mmCIF file of the N, C-alpha and C atoms, coordinates in Angstrom:
data_MODEL
# 
_entry.id   MODEL 
# 
loop_
_atom_site.group_PDB 
_atom_site.id 
_atom_site.type_symbol 
_atom_site.label_atom_id 
_atom_site.label_alt_id 
_atom_site.label_comp_id 
_atom_site.label_asym_id 
_atom_site.label_entity_id 
_atom_site.label_seq_id 
_atom_site.pdbx_PDB_ins_code 
_atom_site.Cartn_x 
_atom_site.Cartn_y 
_atom_site.Cartn_z 
_atom_site.occupancy 
_atom_site.B_iso_or_equiv 
_atom_site.pdbx_formal_charge 
_atom_site.auth_seq_id 
_atom_site.auth_comp_id 
_atom_site.auth_asym_id 
_atom_site.auth_atom_id 
_atom_site.pdbx_PDB_model_num 
ATOM 1   N N  . LEU A 1 1  ? -65.580 -100.665 27.241 1.00 0.00 ? 1  LEU A N  1 
ATOM 2   C CA . LEU A 1 1  ? -64.445 -100.193 26.470 1.00 0.00 ? 1  LEU A CA 1 
ATOM 3   C C  . LEU A 1 1  ? -63.724 -101.370 25.826 1.00 0.00 ? 1  LEU A C  1 
ATOM 4   N N  . ASN A 1 2  ? -63.313 -101.164 24.617 1.00 0.00 ? 2  ASN A N  1 
ATOM 5   C CA . ASN A 1 2  ? -62.547 -102.225 23.969 1.00 0.00 ? 2  ASN A CA 1 
ATOM 6   C C  . ASN A 1 2  ? -61.050 -101.917 24.038 1.00 0.00 ? 2  ASN A C  1 
ATOM 7   N N  . LEU A 1 3  ? -60.273 -102.826 23.576 1.00 0.00 ? 3  LEU A N  1 
ATOM 8   C CA . LEU A 1 3  ? -58.819 -102.712 23.698 1.00 0.00 ? 3  LEU A CA 1 
ATOM 9   C C  . LEU A 1 3  ? -58.276 -101.535 22.889 1.00 0.00 ? 3  LEU A C  1 
ATOM 10  N N  . PHE A 1 4  ? -58.861 -101.277 21.739 1.00 0.00 ? 4  PHE A N  1 
ATOM 11  C CA . PHE A 1 4  ? -58.396 -100.174 20.907 1.00 0.00 ? 4  PHE A CA 1 
ATOM 12  C C  . PHE A 1 4  ? -58.582 -98.836  21.624 1.00 0.00 ? 4  PHE A C  1 
ATOM 13  N N  . MET A 1 5  ? -59.715 -98.655  22.280 1.00 0.00 ? 5  MET A N  1 
ATOM 14  C CA . MET A 1 5  ? -59.969 -97.426  23.028 1.00 0.00 ? 5  MET A CA 1 
ATOM 15  C C  . MET A 1 5  ? -58.990 -97.284  24.197 1.00 0.00 ? 5  MET A C  1 
ATOM 16  N N  . LEU A 1 6  ? -58.736 -98.380  24.915 1.00 0.00 ? 6  LEU A N  1 
ATOM 17  C CA . LEU A 1 6  ? -57.795 -98.335  26.032 1.00 0.00 ? 6  LEU A CA 1 
ATOM 18  C C  . LEU A 1 6  ? -56.374 -98.041  25.558 1.00 0.00 ? 6  LEU A C  1 
ATOM 19  N N  . ALA A 1 7  ? -56.002 -98.578  24.413 1.00 0.00 ? 7  ALA A N  1 
ATOM 20  C CA . ALA A 1 7  ? -54.674 -98.291  23.863 1.00 0.00 ? 7  ALA A CA 1 
ATOM 21  C C  . ALA A 1 7  ? -54.568 -96.821  23.469 1.00 0.00 ? 7  ALA A C  1 
ATOM 22  N N  . GLY A 1 8  ? -55.631 -96.270  22.919 1.00 0.00 ? 8  GLY A N  1 
ATOM 23  C CA . GLY A 1 8  ? -55.640 -94.846  22.576 1.00 0.00 ? 8  GLY A CA 1 
ATOM 24  C C  . GLY A 1 8  ? -55.514 -93.959  23.794 1.00 0.00 ? 8  GLY A C  1 
ATOM 25  N N  . TRP A 1 9  ? -56.229 -94.295  24.863 1.00 0.00 ? 9  TRP A N  1 
ATOM 26  C CA . TRP A 1 9  ? -56.119 -93.544  26.106 1.00 0.00 ? 9  TRP A CA 1 
ATOM 27  C C  . TRP A 1 9  ? -54.726 -93.682  26.704 1.00 0.00 ? 9  TRP A C  1 
ATOM 28  N N  . SER A 1 10 ? -54.134 -94.852  26.566 1.00 0.00 ? 10 SER A N  1 
ATOM 29  C CA . SER A 1 10 ? -52.784 -95.055  27.094 1.00 0.00 ? 10 SER A CA 1 
ATOM 30  C C  . SER A 1 10 ? -51.772 -94.167  26.381 1.00 0.00 ? 10 SER A C  1 
ATOM 31  N N  . VAL A 1 11 ? -51.870 -94.090  25.068 1.00 0.00 ? 11 VAL A N  1 
ATOM 32  C CA . VAL A 1 11 ? -50.961 -93.232  24.313 1.00 0.00 ? 11 VAL A CA 1 
ATOM 33  C C  . VAL A 1 11 ? -51.206 -91.769  24.667 1.00 0.00 ? 11 VAL A C  1 
ATOM 34  N N  . SER A 1 12 ? -52.460 -91.399  24.867 1.00 0.00 ? 12 SER A N  1 
ATOM 35  C CA . SER A 1 12 ? -52.778 -90.023  25.263 1.00 0.00 ? 12 SER A CA 1 
ATOM 36  C C  . SER A 1 12 ? -52.177 -89.686  26.619 1.00 0.00 ? 12 SER A C  1 
ATOM 37  N N  . MET A 1 13 ? -52.232 -90.626  27.552 1.00 0.00 ? 13 MET A N  1 
ATOM 38  C CA . MET A 1 13 ? -51.634 -90.399  28.865 1.00 0.00 ? 13 MET A CA 1 
ATOM 39  C C  . MET A 1 13 ? -50.118 -90.258  28.758 1.00 0.00 ? 13 MET A C  1 
ATOM 40  N N  . LEU A 1 14 ? -49.502 -91.039  27.893 1.00 0.00 ? 14 LEU A N  1 
ATOM 41  C CA . LEU A 1 14 ? -48.066 -90.967  27.698 1.00 0.00 ? 14 LEU A CA 1 
ATOM 42  C C  . LEU A 1 14 ? -47.665 -89.605  27.131 1.00 0.00 ? 14 LEU A C  1 
ATOM 43  N N  . VAL A 1 15 ? -48.407 -89.121  26.153 1.00 0.00 ? 15 VAL A N  1 
ATOM 44  C CA . VAL A 1 15 ? -48.124 -87.814  25.552 1.00 0.00 ? 15 VAL A CA 1 
ATOM 45  C C  . VAL A 1 15 ? -48.348 -86.696  26.574 1.00 0.00 ? 15 VAL A C  1 
ATOM 46  N N  . ALA A 1 16 ? -49.421 -86.807  27.358 1.00 0.00 ? 16 ALA A N  1 
ATOM 47  C CA . ALA A 1 16 ? -49.702 -85.782  28.366 1.00 0.00 ? 16 ALA A CA 1 
ATOM 48  C C  . ALA A 1 16 ? -48.617 -85.745  29.440 1.00 0.00 ? 16 ALA A C  1 
ATOM 49  N N  . ALA A 1 17 ? -48.131 -86.908  29.851 1.00 0.00 ? 17 ALA A N  1 
ATOM 50  C CA . ALA A 1 17 ? -47.068 -86.951  30.855 1.00 0.00 ? 17 ALA A CA 1 
ATOM 51  C C  . ALA A 1 17 ? -45.782 -86.319  30.314 1.00 0.00 ? 17 ALA A C  1 
ATOM 52  N N  . ASN A 1 18 ? -45.460 -86.601  29.068 1.00 0.00 ? 18 ASN A N  1 
ATOM 53  C CA . ASN A 1 18 ? -44.264 -86.003  28.474 1.00 0.00 ? 18 ASN A CA 1 
ATOM 54  C C  . ASN A 1 18 ? -44.414 -84.496  28.321 1.00 0.00 ? 18 ASN A C  1 
ATOM 55  N N  . THR A 1 19 ? -45.591 -84.044  27.923 1.00 0.00 ? 19 THR A N  1 
ATOM 56  C CA . THR A 1 19 ? -45.827 -82.611  27.784 1.00 0.00 ? 19 THR A CA 1 
ATOM 57  C C  . THR A 1 19 ? -45.704 -81.901  29.126 1.00 0.00 ? 19 THR A C  1 
ATOM 58  N N  . LEU A 1 20 ? -46.245 -82.506  30.161 1.00 0.00 ? 20 LEU A N  1 
ATOM 59  C CA . LEU A 1 20 ? -46.143 -81.921  31.495 1.00 0.00 ? 20 LEU A CA 1 
ATOM 60  C C  . LEU A 1 20 ? -44.684 -81.838  31.954 1.00 0.00 ? 20 LEU A C  1 
ATOM 61  N N  . LEU A 1 21 ? -43.918 -82.882  31.698 1.00 0.00 ? 21 LEU A N  1 
ATOM 62  C CA . LEU A 1 21 ? -42.509 -82.860  32.081 1.00 0.00 ? 21 LEU A CA 1 
ATOM 63  C C  . LEU A 1 21 ? -41.722 -81.816  31.294 1.00 0.00 ? 21 LEU A C  1 
ATOM 64  N N  . ILE A 1 22 ? -42.061 -81.637  30.020 1.00 0.00 ? 22 ILE A N  1 
ATOM 65  C CA . ILE A 1 22 ? -41.370 -80.628  29.216 1.00 0.00 ? 22 ILE A CA 1 
ATOM 66  C C  . ILE A 1 22 ? -41.650 -79.237  29.770 1.00 0.00 ? 22 ILE A C  1 
ATOM 67  N N  . LYS A 1 23 ? -42.883 -79.002  30.207 1.00 0.00 ? 23 LYS A N  1 
ATOM 68  C CA . LYS A 1 23 ? -43.231 -77.695  30.774 1.00 0.00 ? 23 LYS A CA 1 
ATOM 69  C C  . LYS A 1 23 ? -42.554 -77.468  32.132 1.00 0.00 ? 23 LYS A C  1 
ATOM 70  N N  . ILE A 1 24 ? -42.404 -78.517  32.927 1.00 0.00 ? 24 ILE A N  1 
ATOM 71  C CA . ILE A 1 24 ? -41.875 -78.382  34.283 1.00 0.00 ? 24 ILE A CA 1 
ATOM 72  C C  . ILE A 1 24 ? -40.348 -78.292  34.309 1.00 0.00 ? 24 ILE A C  1 
ATOM 73  N N  . LEU A 1 25 ? -39.680 -79.106  33.500 1.00 0.00 ? 25 LEU A N  1 
ATOM 74  C CA . LEU A 1 25 ? -38.222 -79.185  33.562 1.00 0.00 ? 25 LEU A CA 1 
ATOM 75  C C  . LEU A 1 25 ? -37.573 -77.890  33.076 1.00 0.00 ? 25 LEU A C  1 
ATOM 76  N N  . PRO A 1 26 ? -36.469 -77.514  33.681 1.00 0.00 ? 26 PRO A N  1 
ATOM 77  C CA . PRO A 1 26 ? -35.782 -76.289  33.246 1.00 0.00 ? 26 PRO A CA 1 
ATOM 78  C C  . PRO A 1 26 ? -35.105 -76.490  31.887 1.00 0.00 ? 26 PRO A C  1 
ATOM 79  N N  . ASN A 1 27 ? -34.949 -75.397  31.170 1.00 0.00 ? 27 ASN A N  1 
ATOM 80  C CA . ASN A 1 27 ? -34.366 -75.473  29.823 1.00 0.00 ? 27 ASN A CA 1 
ATOM 81  C C  . ASN A 1 27 ? -32.845 -75.529  29.830 1.00 0.00 ? 27 ASN A C  1 
ATOM 82  N N  . PHE A 1 28 ? -32.213 -75.100  30.915 1.00 0.00 ? 28 PHE A N  1 
ATOM 83  C CA . PHE A 1 28 ? -30.761 -75.001  30.899 1.00 0.00 ? 28 PHE A CA 1 
ATOM 84  C C  . PHE A 1 28 ? -30.061 -76.341  31.077 1.00 0.00 ? 28 PHE A C  1 
ATOM 85  N N  . VAL A 1 29 ? -30.759 -77.374  31.467 1.00 0.00 ? 29 VAL A N  1 
ATOM 86  C CA . VAL A 1 29 ? -30.155 -78.698  31.633 1.00 0.00 ? 29 VAL A CA 1 
ATOM 87  C C  . VAL A 1 29 ? -30.739 -79.608  30.555 1.00 0.00 ? 29 VAL A C  1 
ATOM 88  N N  . GLU A 1 30 ? -30.378 -79.377  29.318 1.00 0.00 ? 30 GLU A N  1 
ATOM 89  C CA . GLU A 1 30 ? -31.022 -80.073  28.210 1.00 0.00 ? 30 GLU A CA 1 
ATOM 90  C C  . GLU A 1 30 ? -30.707 -81.561  28.172 1.00 0.00 ? 30 GLU A C  1 
ATOM 91  N N  . GLY A 1 31 ? -29.479 -81.926  28.419 1.00 0.00 ? 31 GLY A N  1 
ATOM 92  C CA . GLY A 1 31 ? -29.095 -83.336  28.357 1.00 0.00 ? 31 GLY A CA 1 
ATOM 93  C C  . GLY A 1 31 ? -29.815 -84.181  29.387 1.00 0.00 ? 31 GLY A C  1 
ATOM 94  N N  . ALA A 1 32 ? -29.847 -83.696  30.602 1.00 0.00 ? 32 ALA A N  1 
ATOM 95  C CA . ALA A 1 32 ? -30.520 -84.434  31.673 1.00 0.00 ? 32 ALA A CA 1 
ATOM 96  C C  . ALA A 1 32 ? -32.029 -84.470  31.454 1.00 0.00 ? 32 ALA A C  1 
ATOM 97  N N  . SER A 1 33 ? -32.585 -83.390  30.911 1.00 0.00 ? 33 SER A N  1 
ATOM 98  C CA . SER A 1 33 ? -34.023 -83.347  30.643 1.00 0.00 ? 33 SER A CA 1 
ATOM 99  C C  . SER A 1 33 ? -34.410 -84.386  29.597 1.00 0.00 ? 33 SER A C  1 
ATOM 100 N N  . PHE A 1 34 ? -33.625 -84.472  28.526 1.00 0.00 ? 34 PHE A N  1 
ATOM 101 C CA . PHE A 1 34 ? -33.920 -85.462  27.495 1.00 0.00 ? 34 PHE A CA 1 
ATOM 102 C C  . PHE A 1 34 ? -33.756 -86.885  28.019 1.00 0.00 ? 34 PHE A C  1 
ATOM 103 N N  . MET A 1 35 ? -32.776 -87.086  28.886 1.00 0.00 ? 35 MET A N  1 
ATOM 104 C CA . MET A 1 35 ? -32.576 -88.415  29.469 1.00 0.00 ? 35 MET A CA 1 
ATOM 105 C C  . MET A 1 35 ? -33.761 -88.792  30.352 1.00 0.00 ? 35 MET A C  1 
ATOM 106 N N  . LEU A 1 36 ? -34.231 -87.852  31.160 1.00 0.00 ? 36 LEU A N  1 
ATOM 107 C CA . LEU A 1 36 ? -35.388 -88.107  32.012 1.00 0.00 ? 36 LEU A CA 1 
ATOM 108 C C  . LEU A 1 36 ? -36.640 -88.368  31.184 1.00 0.00 ? 36 LEU A C  1 
ATOM 109 N N  . LEU A 1 37 ? -36.837 -87.587  30.120 1.00 0.00 ? 37 LEU A N  1 
ATOM 110 C CA . LEU A 1 37 ? -37.981 -87.826  29.237 1.00 0.00 ? 37 LEU A CA 1 
ATOM 111 C C  . LEU A 1 37 ? -37.910 -89.206  28.588 1.00 0.00 ? 37 LEU A C  1 
ATOM 112 N N  . THR A 1 38 ? -36.724 -89.614  28.193 1.00 0.00 ? 38 THR A N  1 
ATOM 113 C CA . THR A 1 38 ? -36.556 -90.936  27.596 1.00 0.00 ? 38 THR A CA 1 
ATOM 114 C C  . THR A 1 38 ? -36.880 -92.039  28.591 1.00 0.00 ? 38 THR A C  1 
ATOM 115 N N  . ILE A 1 39 ? -36.398 -91.895  29.815 1.00 0.00 ? 39 ILE A N  1 
ATOM 116 C CA . ILE A 1 39 ? -36.653 -92.908  30.844 1.00 0.00 ? 39 ILE A CA 1 
ATOM 117 C C  . ILE A 1 39 ? -38.137 -92.990  31.165 1.00 0.00 ? 39 ILE A C  1 
ATOM 118 N N  . VAL A 1 40 ? -38.789 -91.836  31.286 1.00 0.00 ? 40 VAL A N  1 
ATOM 119 C CA . VAL A 1 40 ? -40.229 -91.813  31.582 1.00 0.00 ? 40 VAL A CA 1 
ATOM 120 C C  . VAL A 1 40 ? -41.019 -92.429  30.430 1.00 0.00 ? 40 VAL A C  1 
ATOM 121 N N  . THR A 1 41 ? -40.662 -92.107  29.205 1.00 0.00 ? 41 THR A N  1 
ATOM 122 C CA . THR A 1 41 ? -41.377 -92.640  28.039 1.00 0.00 ? 41 THR A CA 1 
ATOM 123 C C  . THR A 1 41 ? -41.229 -94.155  27.954 1.00 0.00 ? 41 THR A C  1 
ATOM 124 N N  . ILE A 1 42 ? -40.026 -94.649  28.122 1.00 0.00 ? 42 ILE A N  1 
ATOM 125 C CA . ILE A 1 42 ? -39.805 -96.092  28.049 1.00 0.00 ? 42 ILE A CA 1 
ATOM 126 C C  . ILE A 1 42 ? -40.495 -96.799  29.211 1.00 0.00 ? 42 ILE A C  1 
ATOM 127 N N  . GLY A 1 43 ? -40.358 -96.253  30.413 1.00 0.00 ? 43 GLY A N  1 
ATOM 128 C CA . GLY A 1 43 ? -40.968 -96.886  31.580 1.00 0.00 ? 43 GLY A CA 1 
ATOM 129 C C  . GLY A 1 43 ? -42.485 -96.896  31.522 1.00 0.00 ? 43 GLY A C  1 
ATOM 130 N N  . LEU A 1 44 ? -43.088 -95.745  31.214 1.00 0.00 ? 44 LEU A N  1 
ATOM 131 C CA . LEU A 1 44 ? -44.540 -95.673  31.155 1.00 0.00 ? 44 LEU A CA 1 
ATOM 132 C C  . LEU A 1 44 ? -45.085 -96.477  29.979 1.00 0.00 ? 44 LEU A C  1 
ATOM 133 N N  . GLY A 1 45 ? -44.384 -96.462  28.860 1.00 0.00 ? 45 GLY A N  1 
ATOM 134 C CA . GLY A 1 45 ? -44.817 -97.264  27.711 1.00 0.00 ? 45 GLY A CA 1 
ATOM 135 C C  . GLY A 1 45 ? -44.778 -98.751  28.006 1.00 0.00 ? 45 GLY A C  1 
ATOM 136 N N  . THR A 1 46 ? -43.738 -99.181  28.704 1.00 0.00 ? 46 THR A N  1 
ATOM 137 C CA . THR A 1 46 ? -43.640 -100.583 29.084 1.00 0.00 ? 46 THR A CA 1 
ATOM 138 C C  . THR A 1 46 ? -44.739 -100.971 30.065 1.00 0.00 ? 46 THR A C  1 
ATOM 139 N N  . TYR A 1 47 ? -44.963 -100.112 31.057 1.00 0.00 ? 47 TYR A N  1 
ATOM 140 C CA . TYR A 1 47 ? -46.014 -100.391 32.042 1.00 0.00 ? 47 TYR A CA 1 
ATOM 141 C C  . TYR A 1 47 ? -47.385 -100.479 31.374 1.00 0.00 ? 47 TYR A C  1 
ATOM 142 N N  . LEU A 1 48 ? -47.688 -99.540  30.501 1.00 0.00 ? 48 LEU A N  1 
ATOM 143 C CA . LEU A 1 48 ? -49.006 -99.538  29.856 1.00 0.00 ? 48 LEU A CA 1 
ATOM 144 C C  . LEU A 1 48 ? -49.183 -100.733 28.919 1.00 0.00 ? 48 LEU A C  1 
ATOM 145 N N  . SER A 1 49 ? -48.129 -101.136 28.223 1.00 0.00 ? 49 SER A N  1 
ATOM 146 C CA . SER A 1 49 ? -48.257 -102.299 27.344 1.00 0.00 ? 49 SER A CA 1 
ATOM 147 C C  . SER A 1 49 ? -48.436 -103.587 28.146 1.00 0.00 ? 49 SER A C  1 
ATOM 148 N N  . VAL A 1 50 ? -47.750 -103.706 29.272 1.00 0.00 ? 50 VAL A N  1 
ATOM 149 C CA . VAL A 1 50 ? -47.931 -104.888 30.126 1.00 0.00 ? 50 VAL A CA 1 
ATOM 150 C C  . VAL A 1 50 ? -49.336 -104.892 30.719 1.00 0.00 ? 50 VAL A C  1 
ATOM 151 N N  . TRP A 1 51 ? -49.840 -103.718 31.095 1.00 0.00 ? 51 TRP A N  1 
ATOM 152 C CA . TRP A 1 51 ? -51.196 -103.609 31.637 1.00 0.00 ? 51 TRP A CA 1 
ATOM 153 C C  . TRP A 1 51 ? -52.242 -104.021 30.593 1.00 0.00 ? 51 TRP A C  1 
ATOM 154 N N  . LEU A 1 52 ? -52.076 -103.533 29.362 1.00 0.00 ? 52 LEU A N  1 
ATOM 155 C CA . LEU A 1 52 ? -53.014 -103.908 28.298 1.00 0.00 ? 52 LEU A CA 1 
ATOM 156 C C  . LEU A 1 52 ? -52.935 -105.406 27.995 1.00 0.00 ? 52 LEU A C  1 
ATOM 157 N N  . LYS A 1 53 ? -51.731 -105.936 28.016 1.00 0.00 ? 53 LYS A N  1 
ATOM 158 C CA . LYS A 1 53 ? -51.547 -107.363 27.770 1.00 0.00 ? 53 LYS A CA 1 
ATOM 159 C C  . LYS A 1 53 ? -52.224 -108.203 28.855 1.00 0.00 ? 53 LYS A C  1 
ATOM 160 N N  . SER A 1 54 ? -52.143 -107.747 30.099 1.00 0.00 ? 54 SER A N  1 
ATOM 161 C CA . SER A 1 54 ? -52.785 -108.489 31.183 1.00 0.00 ? 54 SER A CA 1 
ATOM 162 C C  . SER A 1 54 ? -54.314 -108.408 31.072 1.00 0.00 ? 54 SER A C  1 
ATOM 163 N N  . LEU A 1 55 ? -54.833 -107.290 30.584 1.00 0.00 ? 55 LEU A N  1 
ATOM 164 C CA . LEU A 1 55 ? -56.279 -107.188 30.370 1.00 0.00 ? 55 LEU A CA 1 
ATOM 165 C C  . LEU A 1 55 ? -56.759 -108.160 29.302 1.00 0.00 ? 55 LEU A C  1 
ATOM 166 N N  . VAL A 1 56 ? -55.963 -108.301 28.259 1.00 0.00 ? 56 VAL A N  1 
ATOM 167 C CA . VAL A 1 56 ? -56.316 -109.246 27.197 1.00 0.00 ? 56 VAL A CA 1 
ATOM 168 C C  . VAL A 1 56 ? -56.297 -110.683 27.762 1.00 0.00 ? 56 VAL A C  1 
ATOM 169 N N  . LYS A 1 57 ? -55.286 -110.953 28.578 1.00 0.00 ? 57 LYS A N  1 
ATOM 170 C CA . LYS A 1 57 ? -55.168 -112.290 29.151 1.00 0.00 ? 57 LYS A CA 1 
ATOM 171 C C  . LYS A 1 57 ? -56.349 -112.623 30.069 1.00 0.00 ? 57 LYS A C  1 
ATOM 172 N N  . LEU A 1 58 ? -56.813 -111.631 30.819 1.00 0.00 ? 58 LEU A N  1 
ATOM 173 C CA . LEU A 1 58 ? -57.947 -111.844 31.703 1.00 0.00 ? 58 LEU A CA 1 
ATOM 174 C C  . LEU A 1 58 ? -59.280 -111.881 30.952 1.00 0.00 ? 58 LEU A C  1 
ATOM 175 N N  . GLY A 1 59 ? -59.279 -111.332 29.746 1.00 0.00 ? 59 GLY A N  1 
ATOM 176 C CA . GLY A 1 59 ? -60.502 -111.316 28.952 1.00 0.00 ? 59 GLY A CA 1 
ATOM 177 C C  . GLY A 1 59 ? -61.497 -110.261 29.393 1.00 0.00 ? 59 GLY A C  1 
ATOM 178 N N  . ARG A 1 60 ? -60.983 -109.156 29.921 1.00 0.00 ? 60 ARG A N  1 
ATOM 179 C CA . ARG A 1 60 ? -61.847 -108.088 30.409 1.00 0.00 ? 60 ARG A CA 1 
ATOM 180 C C  . ARG A 1 60 ? -62.315 -107.137 29.328 1.00 0.00 ? 60 ARG A C  1 
ATOM 181 N N  . THR A 1 61 ? -61.715 -107.162 28.154 1.00 0.00 ? 61 THR A N  1 
ATOM 182 C CA . THR A 1 61 ? -62.124 -106.204 27.142 1.00 0.00 ? 61 THR A CA 1 
ATOM 183 C C  . THR A 1 61 ? -63.028 -106.839 26.124 1.00 0.00 ? 61 THR A C  1 
# 
């Protein structure tokens, strides 16, 4: 796998996680739901970008 494929899978995982949270979270607490989605998106996006960066540094791709 090359880096482009791994980045695509990472974005797909991020979208799937957000979709799952949207389905699970109740609709009546909209403010808190959006805040949680924002935190998850920023956290998971940061983790995945650091992971991809470390793969490049190791030369695994």
